[in-house]
C-alpha positions in Angstrom: 112.5 71.1 144.7 109.9 72.9 146.7 110.9 71.0 149.9 114.6 71.5 149.3 113.7 75.2 148.8 111.7 75.4 152.1 114.5 73.6 153.8 117.3 76.0 152.7 115.0 79.0 153.4 114.5 77.6 157.2 118.3 77.0 157.5 119.0 80.5 156.3 116.6 82.0 158.8 118.0 79.9 161.7 121.6 80.9 160.9 120.7 84.7 160.2 118.6 84.6 163.6 121.8 83.2 165.4 124.0 85.8 164.0 121.7 88.7 165.2 121.0 87.0 168.5 124.7 86.3 169.2 126.1 89.8 168.7 125.0 91.1 172.2 126.6 88.1 173.8 130.3 88.1 174.9 132.3 86.5 172.0 133.5 83.5 174.3 129.8 82.8 174.9 128.7 83.1 171.5 131.7 80.9 170.1 130.7 78.3 172.7 126.9 78.2 171.5 128.2 78.1 167.9 130.3 75.0 168.5 127.3 73.2 169.8 124.6 74.2 167.0 126.0 72.7 164.0 122.6 72.0 162.8 121.8 75.3 161.6 124.7 75.5 159.1 124.0 72.7 156.7 126.1 73.3 153.3 127.6 76.4 155.0 129.9 74.2 156.8 131.5 73.5 153.4 133.4 75.9 151.2 131.2 78.4 149.2 127.8 77.1 150.2 128.5 73.4 149.3 128.7 74.6 145.6 131.1 72.2 143.8 131.2 74.3 140.5 132.1 77.3 142.6 134.9 75.4 144.1 136.3 74.6 140.8 135.9 78.1 139.6 138.1 79.3 142.4 140.8 76.6 141.9 141.0 78.0 138.3 141.1 81.5 139.3 143.9 80.8 141.8 145.9 78.9 139.1 145.4 81.7 136.4 145.8 84.8 138.6 148.6 83.5 141.0 147.3 86.1 143.7 150.0 87.2 146.3 147.3 87.2 148.9 143.5 86.6 149.1 140.8 88.3 151.2 137.3 87.3 152.4 134.7 89.5 153.9 132.3 87.3 156.0 134.2 84.5 157.7 131.2 82.7 159.5 132.6 79.3 160.3 135.6 79.5 158.2 134.7 76.8 155.7 135.6 78.9 152.6 138.5 80.6 154.5 140.1 77.2 154.8 139.6 76.3 151.1 141.2 79.6 150.0 144.3 78.9 152.0 144.5 75.2 150.9 144.1 75.9 147.0 146.4 79.0 147.2 149.0 78.4 149.9 149.1 82.1 150.1 148.1 84.7 153.0 144.3 84.9 153.5 142.8 87.9 155.2 139.3 87.1 156.4 137.3 90.0 158.0 134.2 89.2 160.4 132.3 91.8 162.1 130.5 89.4 164.5 132.9 89.0 167.4 131.5 85.5 168.2 132.1 84.2 164.7 135.5 86.0 164.6 136.6 84.2 167.9 135.3 81.0 166.5 137.4 81.3 163.2 140.6 82.7 164.9 140.4 79.7 167.1 139.9 77.2 164.3 143.1 78.6 162.6 145.2 79.5 165.6 148.0 77.1 164.1 147.7 78.5 160.6 149.8 81.6 160.4 148.8 82.4 156.9 145.1 83.0 157.9 144.7 86.3 159.6 141.3 87.0 161.2 140.3 90.6 161.4 137.4 91.3 163.7 136.3 94.5 161.8 133.8 95.8 159.3 135.0 94.7 155.8 135.5 98.2 154.5 137.7 98.9 157.5 139.5 95.7 157.1 140.4 96.6 153.3 141.5 100.0 154.4 143.8 98.3 157.2 145.3 96.1 154.5 145.9 99.1 152.1 147.4 101.4 154.6 149.4 98.7 156.1 150.5 97.5 152.8 149.8 94.0 153.7 148.9 93.4 150.2 151.2 95.5 147.9 149.3 97.4 145.2 151.6 96.0 142.6 150.7 92.2 143.5 147.8 90.2 142.2 144.9 90.2 144.7 141.8 87.8 144.7 139.0 88.9 146.8 135.8 86.9 148.0 133.0 89.2 149.1 130.4 87.6 151.4 129.6 90.1 154.2 126.1 91.4 153.0 123.7 90.2 155.5 122.2 93.5 156.9 120.7 96.6 155.4 124.0 98.2 155.4 125.4 96.7 152.4 129.1 97.3 151.8 129.4 96.0 148.3 129.8 99.2 146.4 132.4 100.5 148.7 134.4 97.4 148.7 134.3 96.9 145.0 135.3 100.5 144.2 138.1 100.5 146.7 139.7 97.1 145.7 139.6 98.2 142.0 141.0 101.7 142.8 143.8 100.3 145.0 144.9 97.0 143.5 145.1 97.3 139.7 145.7 93.5 139.5 142.6 92.4 141.4 139.6 89.8 140.8 136.7 90.0 143.0 134.1 87.3 143.3 130.8 88.4 145.0 128.5 85.7 146.5 124.5 85.7 146.6 124.5 87.8 143.3 121.8 87.7 140.8 122.9 85.9 137.5 120.6 87.9 135.0 119.9 85.0 132.6 119.9 82.1 135.1 116.9 81.8 137.7 118.5 78.5 138.8 120.8 80.6 141.1 119.5 82.3 144.3 120.5 85.8 145.4 120.1 88.2 148.3 117.5 91.0 148.3 117.4 93.6 151.2 113.9 95.4 150.9 113.8 96.6 147.3 117.6 96.3 146.9 118.8 93.2 145.0 122.4 92.2 144.6 122.9 93.1 140.8 125.3 94.9 138.6 122.8 97.6 138.4 123.0 98.2 142.0 126.8 98.3 142.0 126.6 100.7 139.0 129.4 101.7 136.7 130.9 104.2 139.1 132.1 101.1 141.3 132.6 98.8 138.5 134.8 101.1 136.4 136.6 99.3 133.5 136.4 95.8 135.2 135.3 92.8 133.1 132.0 91.4 134.2 131.8 87.6 134.3 129.4 84.9 135.5 129.5 81.2 136.3 129.4 78.9 133.1 127.8 76.2 135.1 123.8 76.5 134.8 122.3 76.8 138.3 120.2 73.7 137.8 123.4 71.8 137.7 125.2 73.3 140.7 125.2 71.7 144.2 124.7 73.0 147.6 122.6 76.2 148.0 123.1 77.1 144.4 123.7 80.9 145.1 124.6 83.1 142.2 127.8 85.0 141.9 129.7 87.6 139.7 133.3 87.9 139.0 135.0 91.3 138.5 138.2 91.4 136.8 140.4 94.6 136.6 141.4 95.4 133.0 144.9 94.2 133.6 143.6 90.6 134.4 140.5 90.5 132.1 142.0 88.5 129.3 143.3 85.8 131.7 140.3 85.5 133.5 137.8 85.8 130.5 139.4 82.6 129.1 138.6 80.3 132.1 136.0 77.7 131.1 134.1 78.2 134.4 133.2 81.8 133.5 131.3 83.3 130.7 130.2 86.8 129.6 126.7 87.7 128.8 126.4 89.6 125.4 124.6 92.8 125.5 124.7 93.3 129.2 125.3 97.0 130.0 125.8 98.8 133.3 125.0 102.3 134.0 124.9 104.5 137.1 
């Protein structure tokens, strides 16, 4: 277990270093380098960090919610992007701030018109989707948020914006702390951990907060935690899925 943890940490360090070092490069150069260093990816070349239970959860969410469209923040190499499109058959809007990664993913899916790559900050991408009415506010919307590699965390803004503008929305956040299961890893930036307390009630509003029912020790891949937020209109449908559970007594303030 200790060796696997060290390996995951080393792989994460390499990938994050590549992300930082590739930003000043011309997108074409960054893309070329990225295509020739697959060793830094590991399970990140699989959907959702190589987590099979997470993949099953998304299949159930798509079946239950029947989204008109899906969005993703943080495309990286497009593994989760491809999965979202394949299981839904619906338009997938994936936002990637890093020009090299955006170019990589755009080239991967150049023959898939349903996948739209947006080379912008995730907050700007959501604003573009709303203002352009690419995803009507009256339609179900499934969002996967994974753009939180740096100190400038967009999650509060993303969550509040989605819930306020798409009443029929479900949000899944990667790298999130599962309060009662330390078998799942999560991200922390300085003293800021990705928790419901960090999001606060002002962002969460009346959404239903749910967690993976699969124990972390039984998950595969990188075993990263997640949280699922369902708008009030979809809470009853999503809460009944076997892949999700609530935590009795959990309250959020702030």
